[in-house]
C-alpha positions as CSV (number, residue, x, y, z in Angstrom):
1,X,-14.6,12.6,66.3
2,X,-13.5,9.5,68.3
3,X,-10.0,7.8,68.3
4,X,-11.4,4.8,66.7
5,X,-12.5,7.0,63.4
6,X,-9.1,8.0,62.6
7,X,-5.9,6.7,60.6
8,X,-3.0,7.6,58.7
9,X,-3.2,8.0,55.0
10,X,-2.4,4.0,53.9
11,X,0.6,3.5,51.3
12,X,1.9,0.3,50.1
13,X,4.2,-1.0,52.7
14,X,7.6,-1.6,52.1
15,X,8.7,-5.2,51.2
16,X,9.1,-7.6,54.3
17,X,11.8,-10.2,54.3
18,X,9.3,-12.8,53.7
19,X,7.8,-11.1,50.6
20,X,11.4,-10.2,49.2
21,X,12.5,-14.0,49.7
22,X,9.2,-15.1,48.0
23,X,10.0,-12.8,45.1
24,X,13.4,-14.1,44.8
25,X,12.0,-17.5,45.1
26,X,9.5,-17.2,42.4
27,X,12.1,-15.4,39.8
28,X,14.4,-18.3,40.5
29,X,12.2,-20.5,39.5
30,X,11.2,-18.6,36.3
31,X,14.9,-18.9,35.7
32,X,15.4,-22.3,36.0
33,X,12.3,-22.9,33.4
34,X,13.6,-20.4,30.8
35,X,16.7,-20.6,30.9
36,X,17.5,-24.5,30.2
37,X,14.5,-23.9,27.6
38,X,16.4,-21.0,25.7
39,X,20.0,-23.1,26.0
40,X,18.3,-25.9,24.4
41,X,16.6,-23.9,21.6
42,X,19.8,-22.2,20.8
43,X,21.7,-25.7,20.7
44,X,18.9,-27.1,18.4
45,X,19.1,-23.8,16.2
46,X,22.9,-24.4,15.8
47,X,22.2,-28.0,15.0
48,X,20.0,-27.3,12.4
49,X,21.5,-24.2,10.7
50,X,21.4,-24.5,7.4
51,X,24.5,-24.6,5.1
52,X,23.6,-22.5,2.6
53,X,24.4,-24.7,-0.3
54,X,22.2,-24.6,-3.3
55,X,23.2,-28.3,-4.7
56,X,20.9,-29.9,-6.6
57,X,18.4,-26.7,-7.2
58,X,17.6,-25.8,-10.7
59,X,16.4,-22.6,-10.9
60,X,15.8,-20.2,-13.8
61,X,15.5,-16.9,-12.1
62,X,12.7,-15.0,-14.4
63,X,14.4,-11.9,-13.7
64,X,17.6,-13.1,-15.2
65,X,18.6,-11.2,-18.6
66,X,19.6,-12.7,-21.8
67,X,22.9,-11.0,-23.5
68,X,21.6,-7.4,-24.9
69,X,18.2,-7.6,-22.6
70,X,17.9,-4.8,-19.4
71,X,15.1,-4.0,-16.8
72,X,14.4,-0.6,-17.1
73,X,12.1,1.9,-15.1
74,X,10.2,5.1,-15.9
75,X,7.2,7.2,-16.0
76,X,4.0,6.9,-18.5
77,X,3.4,10.0,-20.3
78,X,0.6,8.6,-22.2
79,X,-1.7,5.8,-23.1
80,X,-2.9,4.6,-26.3
81,X,-5.1,1.3,-27.9
82,X,-3.7,0.2,-31.5
83,X,-2.8,-2.9,-33.3
84,X,-0.9,-5.0,-31.6
85,X,1.9,-5.7,-34.2
86,X,2.3,-1.5,-33.6
87,X,4.9,-2.4,-30.7
88,X,6.8,-4.8,-32.7
89,X,10.0,-4.2,-34.1
90,X,11.8,-5.5,-37.4
91,X,13.1,-8.8,-36.8
92,X,11.9,-10.5,-33.2
93,X,14.1,-10.5,-30.1
94,X,14.1,-13.4,-27.7
95,X,13.4,-12.7,-23.9
96,X,15.2,-13.6,-21.0
97,X,14.6,-17.1,-21.2
98,X,15.3,-17.1,-24.8
99,X,11.9,-17.3,-26.2
100,X,10.3,-14.3,-28.2
101,X,7.3,-12.5,-26.3
102,X,3.8,-11.8,-27.9
103,X,2.8,-8.2,-27.6
104,X,-0.1,-10.1,-25.2
105,X,-1.0,-13.6,-24.8
106,X,-3.1,-14.9,-27.4
107,X,-2.9,-11.6,-29.3
108,X,-3.3,-11.9,-33.3
109,X,-2.3,-9.5,-36.1
110,X,-5.5,-7.0,-36.1
111,X,-6.3,-7.3,-32.1
112,X,-6.3,-3.9,-30.1
113,X,-3.6,-3.6,-27.6
114,X,-2.7,-1.0,-24.9
115,X,0.6,0.9,-25.1
116,X,2.1,3.4,-22.6
117,X,4.5,5.9,-23.9
118,X,7.0,5.5,-21.0
119,X,9.9,8.3,-20.4
120,X,13.0,6.3,-19.3
121,X,14.6,7.3,-16.1
122,X,18.1,6.8,-17.2
123,X,16.9,9.5,-19.7
124,X,16.2,9.5,-23.4
125,X,13.0,9.5,-25.4
126,X,10.0,8.1,-24.7
127,X,9.4,4.2,-25.7
128,X,6.1,2.6,-26.8
129,X,5.7,-0.4,-23.9
130,X,3.3,-2.8,-24.6
131,X,1.2,-3.5,-21.6
132,X,0.1,-7.2,-21.0
133,X,-4.0,-7.4,-21.9
134,X,-4.7,-8.7,-18.3
135,X,-3.3,-5.6,-16.3
136,X,-4.8,-3.6,-19.2
137,X,-8.4,-5.2,-18.5
138,X,-8.0,-5.8,-14.6
139,X,-6.4,-2.8,-13.4
140,X,-4.8,-0.3,-16.4
141,X,-2.7,2.1,-16.4
142,X,-2.8,5.6,-16.4
143,X,-0.4,8.7,-17.0
144,X,2.3,9.4,-13.8
145,X,2.4,5.6,-13.2
146,X,6.2,4.1,-12.2
147,X,6.4,1.2,-14.3
148,X,9.2,-1.6,-14.8
149,X,9.4,-2.9,-18.3
150,X,11.6,-5.1,-20.4
151,X,13.9,-3.8,-22.8
152,X,14.3,-5.9,-25.9
153,X,15.4,-3.4,-28.3
154,X,19.0,-4.4,-27.9
155,X,18.9,-7.9,-27.6
156,X,21.9,-10.4,-29.1
157,X,20.5,-13.2,-31.3
158,X,17.4,-11.8,-32.5
159,X,15.4,-13.9,-34.7
160,X,14.7,-12.2,-38.4
161,X,11.5,-14.3,-38.6
162,X,9.2,-12.4,-36.8
163,X,8.4,-9.0,-35.3
164,X,8.1,-9.0,-31.7
165,X,7.7,-6.3,-28.8
166,X,10.5,-3.8,-28.2
167,X,9.1,-3.2,-24.9
168,X,7.4,-5.1,-22.7
169,X,5.4,-4.0,-19.3
170,X,6.8,-6.4,-16.4
171,X,5.4,-4.6,-13.1
172,X,4.4,-1.6,-11.5
173,X,7.1,0.2,-9.3
174,X,5.8,0.5,-5.7
175,X,8.9,1.7,-3.7
176,X,7.4,5.3,-2.9
177,X,3.7,4.2,-1.6
178,X,5.5,1.3,0.4
179,X,8.0,3.6,1.9
180,X,5.5,6.3,2.9
181,X,3.6,3.4,4.6
182,X,6.3,1.9,6.4
183,X,7.3,5.7,7.5
184,X,3.9,6.4,8.6
185,X,3.6,3.0,10.5
186,X,6.9,3.4,12.4
187,X,5.7,6.9,13.1
188,X,2.5,6.1,14.6
189,X,3.7,3.2,16.4
190,X,7.0,5.3,18.0
191,X,4.3,8.0,18.9
192,X,2.0,6.0,21.0
193,X,3.9,3.4,21.8
194,X,7.2,5.5,22.5
195,X,10.5,3.5,23.4
196,X,8.8,0.0,23.8
197,X,7.4,0.8,20.0
198,X,10.7,1.0,18.5
199,X,12.3,-1.8,20.5
200,X,9.1,-3.2,19.0
201,X,10.1,-2.5,15.9
202,X,13.3,-3.3,15.8
203,X,12.5,-6.8,17.4
204,X,10.5,-7.3,14.1
205,X,13.5,-7.0,12.0
206,X,15.4,-9.4,14.1
207,X,12.4,-12.0,13.4
208,X,12.7,-11.6,9.7
209,X,16.1,-12.1,9.9
210,X,15.8,-15.3,12.1
211,X,12.7,-16.0,9.2
212,X,15.1,-15.3,6.3
213,X,18.6,-16.6,7.5
214,X,17.4,-19.6,9.4
215,X,13.8,-21.1,8.2
216,X,13.2,-20.5,5.1
217,X,16.8,-22.0,4.0
218,X,16.3,-24.8,6.5
219,X,13.1,-25.5,4.5
220,X,15.0,-25.4,1.1
221,X,17.8,-28.0,2.4
222,X,14.8,-30.5,3.5
223,X,15.5,-29.9,7.4
224,X,12.9,-31.3,9.7
225,X,10.0,-28.5,9.2
226,X,8.1,-29.2,12.4
227,X,11.4,-29.2,14.7
228,X,12.6,-26.0,12.4
229,X,9.4,-24.2,13.1
230,X,9.5,-25.1,16.8
231,X,13.1,-23.9,17.2
232,X,12.6,-20.6,15.3
233,X,9.6,-19.3,16.2
234,X,10.7,-20.1,20.2
235,X,13.7,-18.3,19.5
236,X,11.9,-15.2,17.5
237,X,9.7,-15.3,20.6
238,X,12.3,-14.9,23.2
239,X,13.8,-12.3,21.3
240,X,10.9,-10.1,20.3
241,X,9.2,-10.2,23.6
242,X,11.9,-9.7,26.1
243,X,13.7,-7.1,24.1
244,X,10.3,-5.2,23.4
245,X,9.2,-5.4,27.2
246,X,12.2,-5.8,29.1
247,X,13.4,-8.6,31.3
248,X,10.7,-9.1,34.1
249,X,8.7,-11.7,35.5
250,X,5.4,-10.5,34.1
251,X,7.5,-11.0,30.4
252,X,8.4,-14.4,31.2
253,X,5.4,-15.2,32.2
254,X,4.0,-14.2,28.7
255,X,7.0,-16.1,27.4
256,X,5.9,-19.3,29.1
257,X,2.4,-19.2,28.0
258,X,3.6,-18.6,24.5
259,X,5.6,-21.7,24.8
260,X,2.7,-23.7,25.5
261,X,0.4,-22.1,22.9
262,X,3.2,-22.6,20.5
263,X,3.4,-26.1,21.5
264,X,-0.3,-26.9,21.0
265,X,-0.4,-25.1,17.8
266,X,2.7,-27.2,16.5
267,X,1.1,-30.3,17.5
268,X,-2.1,-29.7,16.2
269,X,-0.5,-28.7,12.7
270,X,1.7,-31.6,12.4
271,X,-1.3,-34.0,13.1
272,X,-3.8,-31.6,10.3
273,X,-1.3,-31.5,8.1
274,X,-1.2,-35.4,7.8
275,X,-4.6,-36.5,8.5
276,X,-6.2,-33.6,6.0
277,X,-3.5,-34.7,3.3
278,X,-2.7,-30.8,2.7
279,X,0.1,-31.3,0.2
280,X,-0.4,-27.6,-2.2
281,X,-2.2,-29.7,-4.8
282,X,-3.1,-27.0,-7.4
283,X,-1.1,-24.1,-6.2
284,X,1.5,-22.9,-9.2
285,X,3.8,-21.8,-6.6
286,X,4.0,-25.2,-5.3
287,X,4.4,-26.7,-8.6
288,X,7.0,-24.4,-8.9
289,X,9.0,-25.3,-5.5
290,X,8.6,-29.6,-6.2
291,X,10.4,-28.8,-9.8
292,X,13.1,-26.6,-8.0
293,X,14.3,-29.2,-5.6
294,X,13.8,-32.9,-4.6
295,X,14.6,-32.1,-0.9
296,X,11.7,-29.1,-1.0
297,X,8.5,-30.7,1.1
298,X,5.6,-28.6,0.1
299,X,3.6,-30.4,3.0
300,X,6.5,-29.4,5.4
301,X,6.2,-25.7,4.1
302,X,2.6,-25.7,4.9
303,X,3.1,-27.6,8.0
304,X,5.8,-24.4,9.1
305,X,3.4,-21.9,8.1
306,X,0.5,-23.2,10.3
307,X,2.7,-22.8,12.7
308,X,4.5,-19.2,12.0
309,X,0.9,-17.6,11.5
310,X,-0.1,-17.8,14.3
311,X,2.9,-16.3,16.4
312,X,1.9,-13.1,16.3
313,X,-2.0,-13.3,17.6
314,X,-0.8,-15.7,20.3
315,X,1.8,-13.2,21.5
316,X,-0.7,-10.8,21.7
317,X,-3.0,-12.7,24.0
318,X,-0.2,-14.0,26.1
319,X,1.5,-10.6,26.7
320,X,-1.9,-8.5,27.4
321,X,-2.9,-11.4,29.8
322,X,0.0,-11.1,31.6
323,X,-0.3,-7.3,31.3
324,X,-3.7,-7.7,32.9
325,X,-3.1,-10.2,36.1
326,X,-0.2,-7.4,37.1
327,X,-2.9,-4.6,36.8
328,X,-5.4,-6.0,38.3
329,X,-3.3,-6.9,41.4
330,X,-2.1,-3.7,41.5
331,X,-5.2,-2.0,41.8
332,X,-6.3,-4.8,44.3
333,X,-3.4,-6.1,45.9
334,X,-5.4,-8.2,48.8
335,X,-7.5,-10.0,46.1
336,X,-7.2,-13.8,46.6
337,X,-5.7,-15.6,43.6
338,X,-9.1,-17.6,43.1
339,X,-10.6,-14.1,42.5
340,X,-7.9,-12.7,40.5
341,X,-7.6,-15.3,38.4
342,X,-11.6,-15.0,37.8
343,X,-11.2,-11.6,37.3
344,X,-8.5,-11.9,34.5
345,X,-10.1,-14.4,32.8
346,X,-13.4,-12.1,32.2
347,X,-10.9,-10.4,30.1
348,X,-9.6,-13.0,28.2
349,X,-12.8,-14.6,27.7
350,X,-13.4,-10.9,25.5
351,X,-10.1,-11.4,24.0
352,X,-10.7,-14.7,22.7
353,X,-13.8,-13.3,20.9
354,X,-12.3,-10.6,19.4
355,X,-9.1,-12.6,18.2
356,X,-11.2,-15.3,16.7
357,X,-12.9,-12.5,14.8
358,X,-9.4,-11.3,13.7
359,X,-7.8,-14.2,12.6
360,X,-10.9,-15.7,10.8
361,X,-11.2,-12.2,8.7
362,X,-7.6,-11.8,8.0
363,X,-7.3,-15.2,6.4
364,X,-10.8,-14.8,4.2
365,X,-9.2,-11.4,3.3
366,X,-6.4,-13.4,2.1
367,X,-8.0,-15.8,0.3
368,X,-11.1,-13.3,-1.2
369,X,-10.3,-13.8,-4.8
370,X,-11.2,-18.0,-3.9
371,X,-14.0,-17.2,-2.2
372,X,-15.6,-14.9,-5.4
373,X,-14.7,-17.8,-7.6
374,X,-16.3,-20.5,-4.8
375,X,-19.4,-18.7,-4.8
376,X,-19.5,-18.1,-8.8
377,X,-19.2,-21.8,-9.3
378,X,-22.1,-22.0,-6.7
379,X,-20.2,-25.2,-5.0
380,X,-21.9,-26.8,-1.8
381,X,-20.7,-25.0,1.7
382,X,-19.3,-28.1,2.8
383,X,-17.2,-29.3,-0.6
384,X,-15.8,-25.5,-0.5
385,X,-14.4,-25.6,2.9
386,X,-13.0,-28.9,2.2
387,X,-11.6,-28.5,-1.2
388,X,-7.7,-28.1,-1.8
389,X,-8.5,-24.1,-2.7
390,X,-9.6,-23.0,1.0
391,X,-9.0,-26.2,3.2
392,X,-5.2,-24.8,3.9
393,X,-6.8,-21.5,5.0
394,X,-9.5,-23.3,6.9
395,X,-7.2,-25.2,9.1
396,X,-4.9,-22.4,9.6
397,X,-7.7,-20.7,11.4
398,X,-8.6,-23.7,13.5
399,X,-5.2,-24.6,14.7
400,X,-4.1,-21.2,15.4
401,X,-7.4,-20.5,17.5
402,X,-6.9,-23.4,19.2
403,X,-3.5,-22.5,20.3
404,X,-4.2,-19.2,21.4
405,X,-7.5,-19.8,23.3
406,X,-5.7,-22.5,25.0
407,X,-2.7,-20.3,25.9
408,X,-5.0,-18.0,27.7
409,X,-5.9,-19.7,30.8
410,X,-2.5,-21.1,30.9
411,X,-1.2,-18.1,31.1
412,X,-3.4,-16.1,33.6
413,X,-2.7,-19.0,35.9
414,X,0.9,-18.6,35.6
415,X,0.9,-15.3,36.3
416,X,-1.3,-15.6,39.4
417,X,1.0,-17.9,40.4
418,X,4.0,-15.8,40.1
419,X,2.3,-12.4,41.0
420,X,1.2,-13.8,44.4
421,X,4.7,-14.9,45.0
422,X,6.4,-12.1,44.0
423,X,3.8,-9.4,45.1
424,X,3.7,-7.3,48.1
425,X,0.9,-7.6,50.0
426,X,-0.9,-4.6,51.6
427,X,-1.5,-3.8,55.1
428,X,-4.5,-5.7,56.9
429,X,-8.0,-4.2,56.3
430,X,-9.4,-2.9,59.6
431,X,-12.9,-1.8,60.1
432,X,-13.4,2.2,61.0
433,X,-16.7,1.7,62.1
434,X,-18.1,4.8,60.2
435,X,-21.3,4.8,57.9
436,X,-22.3,7.0,55.3
437,X,-25.6,8.4,55.1
438,X,-28.3,6.1,54.8
439,X,-27.0,3.4,57.2
440,X,-24.4,2.2,54.6
441,X,-21.1,1.3,56.3
442,X,-18.6,3.4,54.7
443,X,-15.3,1.7,53.8
444,X,-12.2,2.0,55.7
445,X,-9.6,4.4,54.7
446,X,-7.1,1.3,55.1
447,X,-9.2,-0.8,52.8
448,X,-8.0,1.5,49.7
449,X,-5.2,1.1,48.2
450,X,-2.8,3.8,47.1
451,X,-4.0,4.0,43.5
452,X,-7.7,4.9,45.1
453,X,-9.2,1.6,44.2
454,X,-11.0,-0.5,46.9
455,X,-9.8,-4.1,48.0
456,X,-12.9,-5.4,45.6
457,X,-11.1,-3.6,42.3
458,X,-13.6,-0.9,42.6
459,X,-12.6,2.8,42.3
460,X,-13.4,4.3,45.7
461,X,-12.1,8.1,44.4
462,X,-12.6,10.1,47.8
463,X,-15.8,12.1,46.8
464,X,-17.5,13.1,44.0
465,X,-14.8,12.5,41.7
466,X,-14.9,8.7,42.0
467,X,-12.5,6.5,40.0
468,X,-11.1,9.5,38.0
469,X,-9.7,11.2,40.7
470,X,-5.9,11.7,40.1
471,X,-3.6,9.5,42.8
472,X,-3.0,12.6,44.5
473,X,-6.6,13.9,44.6
474,X,-7.6,10.2,45.5
475,X,-4.9,10.3,48.6
476,X,-6.6,13.8,50.0
477,X,-10.0,12.5,50.0
478,X,-8.6,9.2,51.9
479,X,-7.0,11.2,54.4
480,X,-10.4,13.4,54.8
481,X,-12.0,10.5,55.2
482,X,-10.0,9.8,57.7
483,X,-10.5,12.5,59.6
484,X,-14.0,12.1,59.9
C-alpha cells in the first residue's frame, strides 16, 4: 500500500471565515426582504381590522327560540311510522319564528310520517319526535342515535285553530364522533411528527383565529376582499411556518416562495372572478347573505375563498421544495447550483403531478352531489363545467394549481441560492489512484461526504451494505478503503 493510497477519514470541515461571512450575508438578505414585508402586512392588518359593529345587518337567527320554545337533546329509544297527525298536540304552537311547523313538508292528513320516541337528556319520559321526511328518506334514524329537537310543548302564544307536532327533529348530535376523530388526528400527528406536529396543530388553531376574528368580520363589513385575503393569508403563513418549522433560512425560503405563489393566486383569482362573472347565482347561502346586509359582496367572498382555499397545498409544496434542496445539498455539498436546482426540480415535478390530482379530487368530492345531478340531466360537458353550479369549483382548481405550480421553481431557485451562500463546502476532491476489480476507477475516500454519499448524490455505503449502511458503518468503510 503506497503513500498515495492512504487518506484520513473525511468529515465536514469547520466553517471558514469566508463561509461564515457568506452565511451571515445570506441571512441578512432574507431578513431585509421578510422583515419589511412582515411589518407592512401587520400595518395593513391593523388598518383593515374590523370594528365588530353589526350595524345594518338584519339577521333572524334560525336558532333563536320564541318564549316557551326550547332546543332539547335526547337519545332515540324506538322508531315507528304512523299518521302524521299522531304527533300533533291539541292547539297548535308556533315555532321560533312565530310560524306553525307542519309534521312534514307537504304532509297531509292520513299520510305516513316517521316518529322517534326519544329519551330527553335532561330527564323525563320519552317524547314522540316527528322526523323530517327528507331525513327519514335519505338517511333515516335508528335506535341509539342522539338527536336535537324543537320542543314546542310549552310554547307561548299557541294557536287554537289547528294541531301541530309537539316535538320536531332539528339535527343529529355529532359531538362524540367529531371529538373522537379530532383526538385521533392529534394523537397520530404528534406520534409521527412529535413536537413539530404539536406546533403545527397549535399553529392551525392560530390560523383559524385569524380567519374568524379578522377575515370573516372584514368581509361582513365590506372591507376590500382582495386586500383582506392577501393580508390575512400572509399573516397566517408567517405564523404557521415559523411556529411549526422554526426560524431558519430553510423556513424563510419557503415563506418567500409561499408569498410569491400567494400573489400569483390572488391576481388570477381577482381576474377570474370578474372575467367569469362569479356572483354566487343560484346559491341559497349567497342569497341569504345578500339579504342580510348591503355591505356584503358575494363576488368578494368568492374571491377571498379562491385565495384561502389554496393556502394549505401552497404551504405544502414550498416547504417540501425548500427541505428537498437542503437535504440534497447535505448529501452532496459539492454539487453545483445548476445540478442542485435540476435535482430538486425533478422532485418538484413529481410533487406537481400529485398535488394537481389532490386539488382536483378534493373539489370533485366536495361537489359530488352537483356532479351527480349534472350526470342525470345529461348536460353537455362544456355547459356543465361553465355553469353556475360548477364554474366556481373549476376556477378554484385552476387558479390554485397555477399558483402552486409556479411557486415550485421559484422556491427551488431561492433555496438553491440561499443554501449555496450559507452552506459550508466540503474539502476538495482528490484522486486516490486506486482501481476496483475489473479496472473501474474507485472513488477516492475524500470524494465521500461524512454521511456516506458520493459527490454525485449516489450512496456509497462502503462495502456490500451500500446506501443502507448506518453513518458509523459508512465511516468505517471509508477508513477501510483508505487503508487500501
